C-alpha positions in Angstrom: 18.5 4.5 -2.2 15.1 5.8 -1.5 13.8 7.8 -4.5 12.7 11.0 -3.7 9.3 11.4 -3.8 6.5 14.2 -3.9 4.4 15.4 -1.3 5.1 15.6 2.8 8.1 13.9 4.2 8.7 10.0 4.0 8.0 8.2 7.0 9.9 5.1 7.7 7.1 1.8 8.4 9.7 -0.8 8.7 12.8 0.2 11.2 15.1 -0.6 8.2 13.7 2.0 5.7 12.4 -1.0 3.6 8.9 0.3 3.0 8.6 4.0 3.4 5.4 5.8 3.0 5.2 9.7 1.6 1.7 11.1 1.8 0.5 12.9 -1.2 -3.3 13.6 -0.2 -4.1 13.9 4.0 -6.6 10.9 4.8 -8.3 11.3 8.1 -9.8 9.3 10.9 -8.2 5.9 11.9 -6.0 3.3 10.0 -7.2 -0.2 9.3 -7.5 -2.7 12.0 -5.5 -5.8 11.4 -7.9 -8.5 9.9 -9.8 -5.3 8.3 -11.1 -5.4 4.8 -9.5 -2.7 2.7 -10.8 -0.5 -0.8 -8.1 0.9 -2.7 -6.4 1.4 -6.0 -3.1 1.6 -7.0 -0.2 1.8 -9.7 2.9 -0.1 -9.2 6.1 1.0 -11.0 9.5 0.4 -11.3 11.7 3.4 -9.8 12.6 3.6 -13.8 8.7 4.8 -14.1 8.2 1.5 -16.0 4.4 0.3 -14.8 3.6 -3.3 -13.9 0.8 -3.0 -12.3 -2.4 -0.5 -12.9 -5.5 -0.1 -10.7 -6.6 3.0 -10.6 -9.5 2.7 -12.1 -10.9 -0.3 -10.4 -10.6 -0.6 -6.8 -8.9 -4.1 -5.0 -11.0 -5.2 -2.0 -9.0 -7.4 -0.1 -8.7 -8.5 3.9 -5.5 -7.6 5.7 -3.0 -10.4 6.6 -4.7 -12.7 4.3 -3.5 -11.4 1.0 -1.1 -12.6 -1.2 0.4 -9.2 -2.8 3.6 -7.2 -1.9 4.0 -7.4 2.5 5.2 -4.0 2.3 2.6 -2.5 0.3 0.2 -4.5 3.3 2.7 -2.9 6.3 2.1 0.5 4.5 -2.0 -0.2 3.7 -2.3 -0.9 7.4 -0.7 2.7 8.3 -2.8 5.0 6.3 -6.2 6.8 7.4 -9.4 6.9 5.5 -9.0 9.0 2.6 -5.3 8.8 2.3 -3.4 8.4 -0.9 0.1 8.1 -1.0 3.5 6.9 -2.4 5.4 3.6 -1.0 8.5 3.0 -1.5 9.4 -0.9 -1.7 12.9 -2.1 -1.1 13.2 -6.2 -3.4 13.0 -7.9 -0.3 9.3 -6.5 0.6 8.2 -5.8 -2.8 7.8 -9.8 -3.2 4.7 -11.1 -2.8 3.9 -13.1 0.5 5.7 -16.6 -1.2 8.8 -15.4 0.9 11.1 -14.7 -2.1 12.6 -11.6 -3.0 11.9 -9.0 -5.7 14.7 -8.4 -8.4 14.3 -4.5 -7.8 12.5 -2.0 -6.0 9.3 -0.6 -6.0 6.8 2.3 -6.3 3.4 2.0 -5.8 0.3 5.1 -5.6 -2.0 4.0 -3.3 -5.4 6.0 -2.7 -7.5 4.1 0.8 -11.1 4.4 -0.3 -12.6 2.6 2.4 -11.9 -0.2 5.0 -14.4 -2.6 7.1 -13.1 -4.6 9.8 -15.8 -7.7 10.0 -16.8 -10.0 6.9 -20.6 -8.6 6.7 -19.6 -4.7 6.4 -17.5 -6.2 3.7 -20.3 -5.9 1.5 -20.9 -2.3 2.0 -17.7 -2.1 -0.9 -19.1 -4.5 -3.2 
């Protein structure tokens, strides 16, 4: 079951609703194109509230399609607009890293998309 989240109505990112996104702060403009470099902060927790990963104070910079994190998180970030902050709910099969193994539990991430660039040359702007 999808936990109740704050903000707008949750939007299914995957057809099976294994990844949902609920906007907390609306963004503007386009979403990051595939292969672009994204810069975002996040906090990952279990449904129980136990935090397992926190990068709220240190932005993460990754390239879409090449990162090793949870596939569901990448799918959701691809659907976010510049400046958007959202809660991302992941079922276990989407919460595991891109290793193909399923995670043991559901996960909830709060993600803030700070910036994105479409080329490696533009990536230096995020550093």
